[in-house]
mmCIF file as Biopython writes it, N, C-alpha, C and O atoms, coordinates in Angstrom:
data_model
#
loop_
_atom_site.group_PDB
_atom_site.id
_atom_site.type_symbol
_atom_site.label_atom_id
_atom_site.label_alt_id
_atom_site.label_comp_id
_atom_site.label_asym_id
_atom_site.label_entity_id
_atom_site.label_seq_id
_atom_site.pdbx_PDB_ins_code
_atom_site.Cartn_x
_atom_site.Cartn_y
_atom_site.Cartn_z
_atom_site.occupancy
_atom_site.B_iso_or_equiv
_atom_site.auth_seq_id
_atom_site.auth_asym_id
_atom_site.pdbx_PDB_model_num
ATOM 1   N N  . MET A ? 1  ? -22.354 4.302   37.077 1.0 0.0 1  A 1 
ATOM 2   C CA . MET A ? 1  ? -22.297 2.667   37.226 1.0 0.0 1  A 1 
ATOM 3   C C  . MET A ? 1  ? -23.090 2.093   36.302 1.0 0.0 1  A 1 
ATOM 4   O O  . MET A ? 1  ? -24.115 2.642   35.896 1.0 0.0 1  A 1 
ATOM 5   N N  . VAL A ? 2  ? -22.696 0.986   35.910 1.0 0.0 2  A 1 
ATOM 6   C CA . VAL A ? 2  ? -23.292 -0.026  34.991 1.0 0.0 2  A 1 
ATOM 7   C C  . VAL A ? 2  ? -24.644 -0.508  35.453 1.0 0.0 2  A 1 
ATOM 8   O O  . VAL A ? 2  ? -24.877 -0.936  36.583 1.0 0.0 2  A 1 
ATOM 9   N N  . THR A ? 3  ? -25.473 -0.401  34.510 1.0 0.0 3  A 1 
ATOM 10  C CA . THR A ? 3  ? -26.927 -1.246  34.725 1.0 0.0 3  A 1 
ATOM 11  C C  . THR A ? 3  ? -26.359 -2.839  34.985 1.0 0.0 3  A 1 
ATOM 12  O O  . THR A ? 3  ? -25.525 -3.502  34.369 1.0 0.0 3  A 1 
ATOM 13  N N  . GLN A ? 4  ? -27.199 -3.143  36.186 1.0 0.0 4  A 1 
ATOM 14  C CA . GLN A ? 4  ? -27.251 -4.428  36.311 1.0 0.0 4  A 1 
ATOM 15  C C  . GLN A ? 4  ? -28.606 -5.403  35.632 1.0 0.0 4  A 1 
ATOM 16  O O  . GLN A ? 4  ? -29.774 -5.050  35.796 1.0 0.0 4  A 1 
ATOM 17  N N  . PHE A ? 5  ? -28.285 -6.449  34.991 1.0 0.0 5  A 1 
ATOM 18  C CA . PHE A ? 5  ? -29.546 -7.198  34.373 1.0 0.0 5  A 1 
ATOM 19  C C  . PHE A ? 5  ? -29.604 -8.128  35.251 1.0 0.0 5  A 1 
ATOM 20  O O  . PHE A ? 5  ? -28.928 -7.956  36.265 1.0 0.0 5  A 1 
ATOM 21  N N  . HIS A ? 6  ? -30.501 -9.505  35.120 1.0 0.0 6  A 1 
ATOM 22  C CA . HIS A ? 6  ? -30.948 -10.213 35.313 1.0 0.0 6  A 1 
ATOM 23  C C  . HIS A ? 6  ? -31.315 -11.472 34.528 1.0 0.0 6  A 1 
ATOM 24  O O  . HIS A ? 6  ? -31.995 -11.374 33.507 1.0 0.0 6  A 1 
ATOM 25  N N  . VAL A ? 7  ? -30.789 -12.905 35.077 1.0 0.0 7  A 1 
ATOM 26  C CA . VAL A ? 7  ? -31.492 -13.926 33.768 1.0 0.0 7  A 1 
ATOM 27  C C  . VAL A ? 7  ? -32.861 -13.972 33.879 1.0 0.0 7  A 1 
ATOM 28  O O  . VAL A ? 7  ? -33.514 -14.195 34.898 1.0 0.0 7  A 1 
ATOM 29  N N  . GLY A ? 8  ? -33.329 -13.705 32.556 1.0 0.0 8  A 1 
ATOM 30  C CA . GLY A ? 8  ? -34.639 -13.631 32.257 1.0 0.0 8  A 1 
ATOM 31  C C  . GLY A ? 8  ? -35.174 -12.370 31.414 1.0 0.0 8  A 1 
ATOM 32  O O  . GLY A ? 8  ? -36.099 -12.246 30.611 1.0 0.0 8  A 1 
ATOM 33  N N  . ASP A ? 9  ? -34.201 -11.481 31.933 1.0 0.0 9  A 1 
ATOM 34  C CA . ASP A ? 9  ? -34.622 -10.051 31.379 1.0 0.0 9  A 1 
ATOM 35  C C  . ASP A ? 9  ? -34.501 -9.933  29.746 1.0 0.0 9  A 1 
ATOM 36  O O  . ASP A ? 9  ? -33.485 -10.299 29.154 1.0 0.0 9  A 1 
ATOM 37  N N  . HIS A ? 10 ? -35.482 -9.462  29.179 1.0 0.0 10 A 1 
ATOM 38  C CA . HIS A ? 10 ? -35.755 -9.242  27.582 1.0 0.0 10 A 1 
ATOM 39  C C  . HIS A ? 10 ? -34.763 -7.813  27.244 1.0 0.0 10 A 1 
ATOM 40  O O  . HIS A ? 10 ? -35.180 -6.668  27.415 1.0 0.0 10 A 1 
ATOM 41  N N  . VAL A ? 11 ? -33.558 -8.108  26.801 1.0 0.0 11 A 1 
ATOM 42  C CA . VAL A ? 11 ? -32.868 -7.016  26.046 1.0 0.0 11 A 1 
ATOM 43  C C  . VAL A ? 11 ? -32.809 -6.676  24.833 1.0 0.0 11 A 1 
ATOM 44  O O  . VAL A ? 11 ? -33.335 -7.403  23.991 1.0 0.0 11 A 1 
ATOM 45  N N  . ARG A ? 12 ? -32.118 -5.429  24.444 1.0 0.0 12 A 1 
ATOM 46  C CA . ARG A ? 12 ? -31.805 -5.209  22.926 1.0 0.0 12 A 1 
ATOM 47  C C  . ARG A ? 12 ? -30.469 -4.727  22.909 1.0 0.0 12 A 1 
ATOM 48  O O  . ARG A ? 12 ? -30.034 -4.204  23.936 1.0 0.0 12 A 1 
ATOM 49  N N  . TRP A ? 13 ? -29.558 -4.847  21.631 1.0 0.0 13 A 1 
ATOM 50  C CA . TRP A ? 13 ? -28.332 -4.506  21.665 1.0 0.0 13 A 1 
ATOM 51  C C  . TRP A ? 13 ? -27.991 -4.125  20.290 1.0 0.0 13 A 1 
ATOM 52  O O  . TRP A ? 13 ? -28.876 -4.329  19.460 1.0 0.0 13 A 1 
ATOM 53  N N  . ASN A ? 14 ? -26.846 -3.593  19.862 1.0 0.0 14 A 1 
ATOM 54  C CA . ASN A ? 14 ? -26.721 -3.067  18.396 1.0 0.0 14 A 1 
ATOM 55  C C  . ASN A ? 14 ? -25.480 -4.023  17.766 1.0 0.0 14 A 1 
ATOM 56  O O  . ASN A ? 14 ? -24.307 -3.931  18.129 1.0 0.0 14 A 1 
ATOM 57  N N  . SER A ? 15 ? -25.938 -4.872  16.841 1.0 0.0 15 A 1 
ATOM 58  C CA . SER A ? 15 ? -24.784 -5.571  16.296 1.0 0.0 15 A 1 
ATOM 59  C C  . SER A ? 15 ? -24.544 -4.995  15.005 1.0 0.0 15 A 1 
ATOM 60  O O  . SER A ? 15 ? -25.051 -3.936  14.634 1.0 0.0 15 A 1 
ATOM 61  N N  . GLU A ? 16 ? -23.541 -5.907  14.128 1.0 0.0 16 A 1 
ATOM 62  C CA . GLU A ? 16 ? -23.420 -5.301  12.841 1.0 0.0 16 A 1 
ATOM 63  C C  . GLU A ? 16 ? -24.549 -5.625  12.000 1.0 0.0 16 A 1 
ATOM 64  O O  . GLU A ? 16 ? -24.793 -4.807  11.113 1.0 0.0 16 A 1 
ATOM 65  N N  . ALA A ? 17 ? -25.447 -6.860  12.106 1.0 0.0 17 A 1 
ATOM 66  C CA . ALA A ? 17 ? -26.789 -6.798  11.519 1.0 0.0 17 A 1 
ATOM 67  C C  . ALA A ? 17 ? -27.801 -6.033  11.896 1.0 0.0 17 A 1 
ATOM 68  O O  . ALA A ? 17 ? -28.902 -6.201  11.372 1.0 0.0 17 A 1 
ATOM 69  N N  . GLY A ? 18 ? -27.597 -5.028  12.903 1.0 0.0 18 A 1 
ATOM 70  C CA . GLY A ? 18 ? -28.598 -3.906  13.319 1.0 0.0 18 A 1 
ATOM 71  C C  . GLY A ? 18 ? -29.058 -4.428  14.540 1.0 0.0 18 A 1 
ATOM 72  O O  . GLY A ? 18 ? -28.392 -5.274  15.138 1.0 0.0 18 A 1 
ATOM 73  N N  . HIS A ? 19 ? -30.345 -3.924  15.058 1.0 0.0 19 A 1 
ATOM 74  C CA . HIS A ? 19 ? -30.607 -4.265  16.835 1.0 0.0 19 A 1 
ATOM 75  C C  . HIS A ? 19 ? -31.189 -5.542  16.656 1.0 0.0 19 A 1 
ATOM 76  O O  . HIS A ? 19 ? -31.766 -5.949  15.647 1.0 0.0 19 A 1 
ATOM 77  N N  . LEU A ? 20 ? -30.997 -6.118  17.683 1.0 0.0 20 A 1 
ATOM 78  C CA . LEU A ? 20 ? -31.344 -7.383  17.989 1.0 0.0 20 A 1 
ATOM 79  C C  . LEU A ? 20 ? -31.906 -7.521  19.454 1.0 0.0 20 A 1 
ATOM 80  O O  . LEU A ? 20 ? -31.466 -6.745  20.303 1.0 0.0 20 A 1 
ATOM 81  N N  . GLU A ? 21 ? -32.793 -8.403  19.784 1.0 0.0 21 A 1 
ATOM 82  C CA . GLU A ? 21 ? -33.416 -8.783  21.100 1.0 0.0 21 A 1 
ATOM 83  C C  . GLU A ? 21 ? -33.200 -10.034 21.360 1.0 0.0 21 A 1 
ATOM 84  O O  . GLU A ? 21 ? -33.011 -10.935 20.543 1.0 0.0 21 A 1 
ATOM 85  N N  . GLY A ? 22 ? -33.234 -10.116 22.831 1.0 0.0 22 A 1 
ATOM 86  C CA . GLY A ? 22 ? -33.176 -11.543 23.036 1.0 0.0 22 A 1 
ATOM 87  C C  . GLY A ? 22 ? -33.225 -11.417 24.549 1.0 0.0 22 A 1 
ATOM 88  O O  . GLY A ? 22 ? -33.323 -10.338 25.133 1.0 0.0 22 A 1 
ATOM 89  N N  . VAL A ? 23 ? -33.128 -12.911 25.289 1.0 0.0 23 A 1 
ATOM 90  C CA . VAL A ? 23 ? -33.191 -13.053 26.797 1.0 0.0 23 A 1 
ATOM 91  C C  . VAL A ? 23 ? -31.766 -13.458 27.215 1.0 0.0 23 A 1 
ATOM 92  O O  . VAL A ? 23 ? -31.005 -14.223 26.623 1.0 0.0 23 A 1 
ATOM 93  N N  . ILE A ? 24 ? -31.568 -12.789 28.347 1.0 0.0 24 A 1 
ATOM 94  C CA . ILE A ? 24 ? -30.541 -13.248 29.168 1.0 0.0 24 A 1 
ATOM 95  C C  . ILE A ? 24 ? -30.714 -14.382 29.920 1.0 0.0 24 A 1 
ATOM 96  O O  . ILE A ? 24 ? -31.521 -14.506 30.841 1.0 0.0 24 A 1 
ATOM 97  N N  . VAL A ? 25 ? -29.622 -15.553 29.346 1.0 0.0 25 A 1 
ATOM 98  C CA . VAL A ? 25 ? -29.657 -16.799 29.849 1.0 0.0 25 A 1 
ATOM 99  C C  . VAL A ? 25 ? -28.683 -17.082 31.200 1.0 0.0 25 A 1 
ATOM 100 O O  . VAL A ? 25 ? -28.852 -17.968 32.038 1.0 0.0 25 A 1 
ATOM 101 N N  . LYS A ? 26 ? -27.702 -16.148 31.165 1.0 0.0 26 A 1 
ATOM 102 C CA . LYS A ? 26 ? -26.789 -16.613 32.126 1.0 0.0 26 A 1 
ATOM 103 C C  . LYS A ? 26 ? -25.994 -15.044 32.296 1.0 0.0 26 A 1 
ATOM 104 O O  . LYS A ? 26 ? -25.997 -14.179 31.420 1.0 0.0 26 A 1 
ATOM 105 N N  . LYS A ? 27 ? -25.180 -14.907 33.946 1.0 0.0 27 A 1 
ATOM 106 C CA . LYS A ? 27 ? -24.595 -13.813 33.885 1.0 0.0 27 A 1 
ATOM 107 C C  . LYS A ? 27 ? -23.295 -14.195 34.356 1.0 0.0 27 A 1 
ATOM 108 O O  . LYS A ? 27 ? -23.186 -15.059 35.226 1.0 0.0 27 A 1 
ATOM 109 N N  . HIS A ? 28 ? -22.303 -13.623 33.853 1.0 0.0 28 A 1 
ATOM 110 C CA . HIS A ? 28 ? -20.554 -14.244 34.089 1.0 0.0 28 A 1 
ATOM 111 C C  . HIS A ? 28 ? -20.220 -13.182 34.831 1.0 0.0 28 A 1 
ATOM 112 O O  . HIS A ? 28 ? -20.521 -12.036 34.496 1.0 0.0 28 A 1 
ATOM 113 N N  . THR A ? 29 ? -19.547 -13.482 35.940 1.0 0.0 29 A 1 
ATOM 114 C CA . THR A ? 29 ? -18.634 -12.572 36.587 1.0 0.0 29 A 1 
ATOM 115 C C  . THR A ? 29 ? -17.386 -12.956 36.792 1.0 0.0 29 A 1 
ATOM 116 O O  . THR A ? 29 ? -16.758 -12.565 37.776 1.0 0.0 29 A 1 
ATOM 117 N N  . HIS A ? 30 ? -16.990 -13.587 36.089 1.0 0.0 30 A 1 
ATOM 118 C CA . HIS A ? 30 ? -15.274 -14.099 36.117 1.0 0.0 30 A 1 
ATOM 119 C C  . HIS A ? 30 ? -15.161 -14.397 34.722 1.0 0.0 30 A 1 
ATOM 120 O O  . HIS A ? 30 ? -16.135 -14.768 34.066 1.0 0.0 30 A 1 
ATOM 121 N N  . ASP A ? 31 ? -13.777 -14.221 34.136 1.0 0.0 31 A 1 
ATOM 122 C CA . ASP A ? 31 ? -13.646 -14.510 32.607 1.0 0.0 31 A 1 
ATOM 123 C C  . ASP A ? 31 ? -13.861 -15.441 32.025 1.0 0.0 31 A 1 
ATOM 124 O O  . ASP A ? 31 ? -13.560 -16.421 32.707 1.0 0.0 31 A 1 
ATOM 125 N N  . VAL A ? 32 ? -14.255 -15.710 31.047 1.0 0.0 32 A 1 
ATOM 126 C CA . VAL A ? 32 ? -15.027 -16.835 30.263 1.0 0.0 32 A 1 
ATOM 127 C C  . VAL A ? 32 ? -14.550 -16.933 28.867 1.0 0.0 32 A 1 
ATOM 128 O O  . VAL A ? 32 ? -14.237 -15.892 28.290 1.0 0.0 32 A 1 
ATOM 129 N N  . ASP A ? 33 ? -14.462 -18.071 28.265 1.0 0.0 33 A 1 
ATOM 130 C CA . ASP A ? 33 ? -14.271 -18.325 27.024 1.0 0.0 33 A 1 
ATOM 131 C C  . ASP A ? 33 ? -15.213 -18.746 26.082 1.0 0.0 33 A 1 
ATOM 132 O O  . ASP A ? 33 ? -15.743 -19.835 26.302 1.0 0.0 33 A 1 
ATOM 133 N N  . CYS A ? 34 ? -15.576 -18.058 24.969 1.0 0.0 34 A 1 
ATOM 134 C CA . CYS A ? 34 ? -16.832 -18.361 24.253 1.0 0.0 34 A 1 
ATOM 135 C C  . CYS A ? 34 ? -16.380 -17.964 22.757 1.0 0.0 34 A 1 
ATOM 136 O O  . CYS A ? 34 ? -15.850 -16.877 22.525 1.0 0.0 34 A 1 
ATOM 137 N N  . LYS A ? 35 ? -16.646 -18.987 21.699 1.0 0.0 35 A 1 
ATOM 138 C CA . LYS A ? 35 ? -16.640 -19.208 20.763 1.0 0.0 35 A 1 
ATOM 139 C C  . LYS A ? 35 ? -14.941 -18.622 20.321 1.0 0.0 35 A 1 
ATOM 140 O O  . LYS A ? 35 ? -14.636 -17.930 19.350 1.0 0.0 35 A 1 
ATOM 141 N N  . GLY A ? 36 ? -14.152 -19.104 21.262 1.0 0.0 36 A 1 
ATOM 142 C CA . GLY A ? 36 ? -12.412 -18.937 20.907 1.0 0.0 36 A 1 
ATOM 143 C C  . GLY A ? 36 ? -11.957 -17.528 21.207 1.0 0.0 36 A 1 
ATOM 144 O O  . GLY A ? 36 ? -10.874 -17.125 20.782 1.0 0.0 36 A 1 
ATOM 145 N N  . TYR A ? 37 ? -12.957 -16.591 22.104 1.0 0.0 37 A 1 
ATOM 146 C CA . TYR A ? 37 ? -12.555 -15.690 22.797 1.0 0.0 37 A 1 
ATOM 147 C C  . TYR A ? 37 ? -12.535 -15.721 24.108 1.0 0.0 37 A 1 
ATOM 148 O O  . TYR A ? 37 ? -13.224 -16.544 24.712 1.0 0.0 37 A 1 
ATOM 149 N N  . THR A ? 38 ? -11.731 -14.817 24.763 1.0 0.0 38 A 1 
ATOM 150 C CA . THR A ? 38 ? -11.877 -14.644 26.364 1.0 0.0 38 A 1 
ATOM 151 C C  . THR A ? 38 ? -12.688 -13.431 26.622 1.0 0.0 38 A 1 
ATOM 152 O O  . THR A ? 38 ? -12.277 -12.338 26.232 1.0 0.0 38 A 1 
ATOM 153 N N  . HIS A ? 39 ? -13.759 -13.545 27.223 1.0 0.0 39 A 1 
ATOM 154 C CA . HIS A ? 39 ? -14.268 -12.176 27.495 1.0 0.0 39 A 1 
ATOM 155 C C  . HIS A ? 39 ? -13.908 -12.169 29.069 1.0 0.0 39 A 1 
ATOM 156 O O  . HIS A ? 39 ? -13.890 -13.104 29.869 1.0 0.0 39 A 1 
ATOM 157 N N  . HIS A ? 40 ? -13.588 -10.600 29.266 1.0 0.0 40 A 1 
ATOM 158 C CA . HIS A ? 40 ? -13.478 -10.292 30.358 1.0 0.0 40 A 1 
ATOM 159 C C  . HIS A ? 40 ? -14.340 -9.781  31.211 1.0 0.0 40 A 1 
ATOM 160 O O  . HIS A ? 40 ? -14.969 -8.816  30.778 1.0 0.0 40 A 1 
ATOM 161 N N  . CYS A ? 41 ? -14.623 -10.201 32.535 1.0 0.0 41 A 1 
ATOM 162 C CA . CYS A ? 41 ? -15.646 -9.699  33.325 1.0 0.0 41 A 1 
ATOM 163 C C  . CYS A ? 41 ? -15.231 -9.633  34.761 1.0 0.0 41 A 1 
ATOM 164 O O  . CYS A ? 41 ? -14.137 -10.063 35.129 1.0 0.0 41 A 1 
ATOM 165 N N  . SER A ? 42 ? -16.262 -8.997  35.719 1.0 0.0 42 A 1 
ATOM 166 C CA . SER A ? 42 ? -15.867 -9.004  37.107 1.0 0.0 42 A 1 
ATOM 167 C C  . SER A ? 42 ? -17.218 -8.987  37.809 1.0 0.0 42 A 1 
ATOM 168 O O  . SER A ? 42 ? -18.185 -8.627  37.137 1.0 0.0 42 A 1 
ATOM 169 N N  . PRO A ? 43 ? -17.398 -9.331  39.073 1.0 0.0 43 A 1 
ATOM 170 C CA . PRO A ? 43 ? -18.656 -8.901  39.648 1.0 0.0 43 A 1 
ATOM 171 C C  . PRO A ? 43 ? -19.211 -7.379  39.336 1.0 0.0 43 A 1 
ATOM 172 O O  . PRO A ? 43 ? -20.411 -7.194  39.136 1.0 0.0 43 A 1 
ATOM 173 N N  . ASP A ? 44 ? -18.373 -6.438  39.311 1.0 0.0 44 A 1 
ATOM 174 C CA . ASP A ? 44 ? -18.777 -5.140  39.165 1.0 0.0 44 A 1 
ATOM 175 C C  . ASP A ? 44 ? -19.100 -4.703  37.862 1.0 0.0 44 A 1 
ATOM 176 O O  . ASP A ? 44 ? -19.800 -3.709  37.667 1.0 0.0 44 A 1 
ATOM 177 N N  . ASP A ? 45 ? -18.551 -5.505  36.824 1.0 0.0 45 A 1 
ATOM 178 C CA . ASP A ? 45 ? -18.670 -5.450  35.160 1.0 0.0 45 A 1 
ATOM 179 C C  . ASP A ? 45 ? -19.012 -6.851  34.587 1.0 0.0 45 A 1 
ATOM 180 O O  . ASP A ? 45 ? -18.159 -7.376  33.872 1.0 0.0 45 A 1 
ATOM 181 N N  . PRO A ? 46 ? -20.062 -7.447  34.803 1.0 0.0 46 A 1 
ATOM 182 C CA . PRO A ? 46 ? -20.167 -8.850  34.503 1.0 0.0 46 A 1 
ATOM 183 C C  . PRO A ? 46 ? -20.279 -8.621  32.939 1.0 0.0 46 A 1 
ATOM 184 O O  . PRO A ? 46 ? -20.102 -7.511  32.438 1.0 0.0 46 A 1 
ATOM 185 N N  . GLN A ? 47 ? -20.632 -9.921  32.101 1.0 0.0 47 A 1 
ATOM 186 C CA . GLN A ? 47 ? -20.854 -10.135 30.750 1.0 0.0 47 A 1 
ATOM 187 C C  . GLN A ? 47 ? -22.261 -10.878 30.996 1.0 0.0 47 A 1 
ATOM 188 O O  . GLN A ? 47 ? -22.590 -11.278 32.112 1.0 0.0 47 A 1 
ATOM 189 N N  . TYR A ? 48 ? -23.053 -11.022 29.857 1.0 0.0 48 A 1 
ATOM 190 C CA . TYR A ? 48 ? -24.593 -11.500 29.818 1.0 0.0 48 A 1 
ATOM 191 C C  . TYR A ? 48 ? -24.511 -12.217 28.900 1.0 0.0 48 A 1 
ATOM 192 O O  . TYR A ? 48 ? -24.124 -11.660 27.872 1.0 0.0 48 A 1 
ATOM 193 N N  . GLU A ? 49 ? -24.772 -13.519 28.814 1.0 0.0 49 A 1 
ATOM 194 C CA . GLU A ? 49 ? -24.909 -14.091 27.655 1.0 0.0 49 A 1 
ATOM 195 C C  . GLU A ? 49 ? -26.662 -14.170 27.427 1.0 0.0 49 A 1 
ATOM 196 O O  . GLU A ? 49 ? -27.529 -14.312 28.289 1.0 0.0 49 A 1 
ATOM 197 N N  . ILE A ? 50 ? -26.788 -14.040 26.128 1.0 0.0 50 A 1 
ATOM 198 C CA . ILE A ? 50 ? -28.247 -13.588 25.638 1.0 0.0 50 A 1 
ATOM 199 C C  . ILE A ? 50 ? -28.426 -14.567 24.420 1.0 0.0 50 A 1 
ATOM 200 O O  . ILE A ? 50 ? -27.578 -14.765 23.550 1.0 0.0 50 A 1 
ATOM 201 N N  . LYS A ? 51 ? -29.661 -15.145 24.501 1.0 0.0 51 A 1 
ATOM 202 C CA . LYS A ? 51 ? -29.929 -15.839 23.308 1.0 0.0 51 A 1 
ATOM 203 C C  . LYS A ? 51 ? -31.035 -15.079 22.379 1.0 0.0 51 A 1 
ATOM 204 O O  . LYS A ? 51 ? -32.142 -14.777 22.826 1.0 0.0 51 A 1 
ATOM 205 N N  . SER A ? 52 ? -30.665 -14.830 21.172 1.0 0.0 52 A 1 
ATOM 206 C CA . SER A ? 52 ? -31.453 -13.897 20.300 1.0 0.0 52 A 1 
ATOM 207 C C  . SER A ? 52 ? -32.689 -14.333 20.332 1.0 0.0 52 A 1 
ATOM 208 O O  . SER A ? 52 ? -32.850 -15.514 20.639 1.0 0.0 52 A 1 
ATOM 209 N N  . ASP A ? 53 ? -33.874 -13.490 20.023 1.0 0.0 53 A 1 
ATOM 210 C CA . ASP A ? 53 ? -35.074 -14.024 19.702 1.0 0.0 53 A 1 
ATOM 211 C C  . ASP A ? 53 ? -35.321 -14.419 18.144 1.0 0.0 53 A 1 
ATOM 212 O O  . ASP A ? 53 ? -36.164 -15.234 17.767 1.0 0.0 53 A 1 
ATOM 213 N N  . ARG A ? 54 ? -34.565 -13.801 17.435 1.0 0.0 54 A 1 
ATOM 214 C CA . ARG A ? 54 ? -34.668 -14.122 15.794 1.0 0.0 54 A 1 
ATOM 215 C C  . ARG A ? 54 ? -34.035 -15.377 15.209 1.0 0.0 54 A 1 
ATOM 216 O O  . ARG A ? 54 ? -34.438 -16.073 14.277 1.0 0.0 54 A 1 
ATOM 217 N N  . THR A ? 55 ? -32.923 -15.510 15.988 1.0 0.0 55 A 1 
ATOM 218 C CA . THR A ? 55 ? -32.082 -16.759 15.289 1.0 0.0 55 A 1 
ATOM 219 C C  . THR A ? 55 ? -31.510 -17.642 16.297 1.0 0.0 55 A 1 
ATOM 220 O O  . THR A ? 55 ? -30.857 -18.562 15.804 1.0 0.0 55 A 1 
ATOM 221 N N  . GLY A ? 56 ? -31.572 -17.624 17.620 1.0 0.0 56 A 1 
ATOM 222 C CA . GLY A ? 56 ? -31.604 -18.512 18.524 1.0 0.0 56 A 1 
ATOM 223 C C  . GLY A ? 56 ? -30.066 -18.707 18.925 1.0 0.0 56 A 1 
ATOM 224 O O  . GLY A ? 56 ? -29.751 -19.555 19.760 1.0 0.0 56 A 1 
ATOM 225 N N  . HIS A ? 57 ? -29.189 -17.948 18.343 1.0 0.0 57 A 1 
ATOM 226 C CA . HIS A ? 57 ? -27.811 -17.958 18.730 1.0 0.0 57 A 1 
ATOM 227 C C  . HIS A ? 57 ? -27.514 -17.156 19.871 1.0 0.0 57 A 1 
ATOM 228 O O  . HIS A ? 57 ? -28.247 -16.215 20.174 1.0 0.0 57 A 1 
ATOM 229 N N  . ILE A ? 58 ? -26.398 -17.480 20.589 1.0 0.0 58 A 1 
ATOM 230 C CA . ILE A ? 58 ? -25.875 -16.745 21.665 1.0 0.0 58 A 1 
ATOM 231 C C  . ILE A ? 58 ? -24.788 -15.714 21.657 1.0 0.0 58 A 1 
ATOM 232 O O  . ILE A ? 58 ? -23.687 -15.919 21.145 1.0 0.0 58 A 1 
ATOM 233 N N  . ALA A ? 59 ? -25.103 -14.709 22.184 1.0 0.0 59 A 1 
ATOM 234 C CA . ALA A ? 59 ? -24.187 -13.519 22.066 1.0 0.0 59 A 1 
ATOM 235 C C  . ALA A ? 59 ? -23.493 -13.198 23.393 1.0 0.0 59 A 1 
ATOM 236 O O  . ALA A ? 59 ? -23.945 -13.929 24.274 1.0 0.0 59 A 1 
ATOM 237 N N  . MET A ? 60 ? -22.685 -12.477 23.780 1.0 0.0 60 A 1 
ATOM 238 C CA . MET A ? 60 ? -22.129 -12.219 25.056 1.0 0.0 60 A 1 
ATOM 239 C C  . MET A ? 60 ? -21.986 -10.650 25.070 1.0 0.0 60 A 1 
ATOM 240 O O  . MET A ? 60 ? -21.322 -10.114 24.182 1.0 0.0 60 A 1 
ATOM 241 N N  . HIS A ? 61 ? -22.524 -9.980  25.945 1.0 0.0 61 A 1 
ATOM 242 C CA . HIS A ? 61 ? -22.266 -8.473  25.924 1.0 0.0 61 A 1 
ATOM 243 C C  . HIS A ? 61 ? -22.198 -8.125  27.552 1.0 0.0 61 A 1 
ATOM 244 O O  . HIS A ? 61 ? -22.499 -8.895  28.464 1.0 0.0 61 A 1 
ATOM 245 N N  . LYS A ? 62 ? -21.760 -6.873  27.657 1.0 0.0 62 A 1 
ATOM 246 C CA . LYS A ? 62 ? -21.326 -5.956  28.730 1.0 0.0 62 A 1 
ATOM 247 C C  . LYS A ? 62 ? -22.779 -5.183  29.062 1.0 0.0 62 A 1 
ATOM 248 O O  . LYS A ? 62 ? -23.576 -4.941  28.156 1.0 0.0 62 A 1 
ATOM 249 N N  . GLY A ? 63 ? -23.007 -4.863  30.305 1.0 0.0 63 A 1 
ATOM 250 C CA . GLY A ? 63 ? -24.380 -4.401  30.579 1.0 0.0 63 A 1 
ATOM 251 C C  . GLY A ? 63 ? -24.454 -2.672  29.634 1.0 0.0 63 A 1 
ATOM 252 O O  . GLY A ? 63 ? -25.481 -2.115  29.244 1.0 0.0 63 A 1 
ATOM 253 N N  . ARG A ? 64 ? -23.438 -2.321  29.530 1.0 0.0 64 A 1 
ATOM 254 C CA . ARG A ? 64 ? -23.656 -0.772  28.966 1.0 0.0 64 A 1 
ATOM 255 C C  . ARG A ? 64 ? -23.839 -1.037  27.403 1.0 0.0 64 A 1 
ATOM 256 O O  . ARG A ? 64 ? -23.773 -0.028  26.702 1.0 0.0 64 A 1 
ATOM 257 N N  . ALA A ? 65 ? -24.020 -2.035  26.878 1.0 0.0 65 A 1 
ATOM 258 C CA . ALA A ? 65 ? -24.302 -2.514  25.602 1.0 0.0 65 A 1 
ATOM 259 C C  . ALA A ? 65 ? -25.776 -2.966  25.445 1.0 0.0 65 A 1 
ATOM 260 O O  . ALA A ? 65 ? -26.195 -3.117  24.298 1.0 0.0 65 A 1 
ATOM 261 N N  . LEU A ? 66 ? -26.476 -3.160  26.340 1.0 0.0 66 A 1 
ATOM 262 C CA . LEU A ? 66 ? -27.512 -3.599  26.535 1.0 0.0 66 A 1 
ATOM 263 C C  . LEU A ? 66 ? -28.612 -2.307  27.136 1.0 0.0 66 A 1 
ATOM 264 O O  . LEU A ? 66 ? -28.311 -1.358  27.860 1.0 0.0 66 A 1 
ATOM 265 N N  . THR A ? 67 ? -29.987 -2.667  26.538 1.0 0.0 67 A 1 
ATOM 266 C CA . THR A ? 67 ? -30.938 -1.765  26.636 1.0 0.0 67 A 1 
ATOM 267 C C  . THR A ? 67 ? -32.076 -2.654  27.363 1.0 0.0 67 A 1 
ATOM 268 O O  . THR A ? 67 ? -32.592 -3.423  26.552 1.0 0.0 67 A 1 
ATOM 269 N N  . LYS A ? 68 ? -32.569 -2.753  28.568 1.0 0.0 68 A 1 
ATOM 270 C CA . LYS A ? 68 ? -33.752 -3.480  28.870 1.0 0.0 68 A 1 
ATOM 271 C C  . LYS A ? 68 ? -35.278 -3.183  28.388 1.0 0.0 68 A 1 
ATOM 272 O O  . LYS A ? 68 ? -35.878 -2.131  28.611 1.0 0.0 68 A 1 
ATOM 273 N N  . LEU A ? 69 ? -35.737 -4.185  27.763 1.0 0.0 69 A 1 
ATOM 274 C CA . LEU A ? 69 ? -37.207 -3.691  27.159 1.0 0.0 69 A 1 
ATOM 275 C C  . LEU A ? 69 ? -38.312 -4.130  28.258 1.0 0.0 69 A 1 
ATOM 276 O O  . LEU A ? 69 ? -39.503 -3.886  28.067 1.0 0.0 69 A 1 
#
C-alpha cells in the first residue's frame, strides 16, 4: 500500500535537478489538469501538490515518489 501524506507534511522527492524538498499544499483524489498535463489520481492513489522550499514552484507527485522528512 502507498503511504498517505497530509497537507502540511514536509517531503522530499527526486527530480532531474536532484533531490528537492517542499511542503504539501493540496491532496488530489480525482484527475486534475496541471501545467497542460492531466495527472491521474484516485482516493486510493492520490497525487500531491507540493511547493518547493528552494524555488517556490509547484510540483505534482504520487505518494510513492515522496519521502516524509
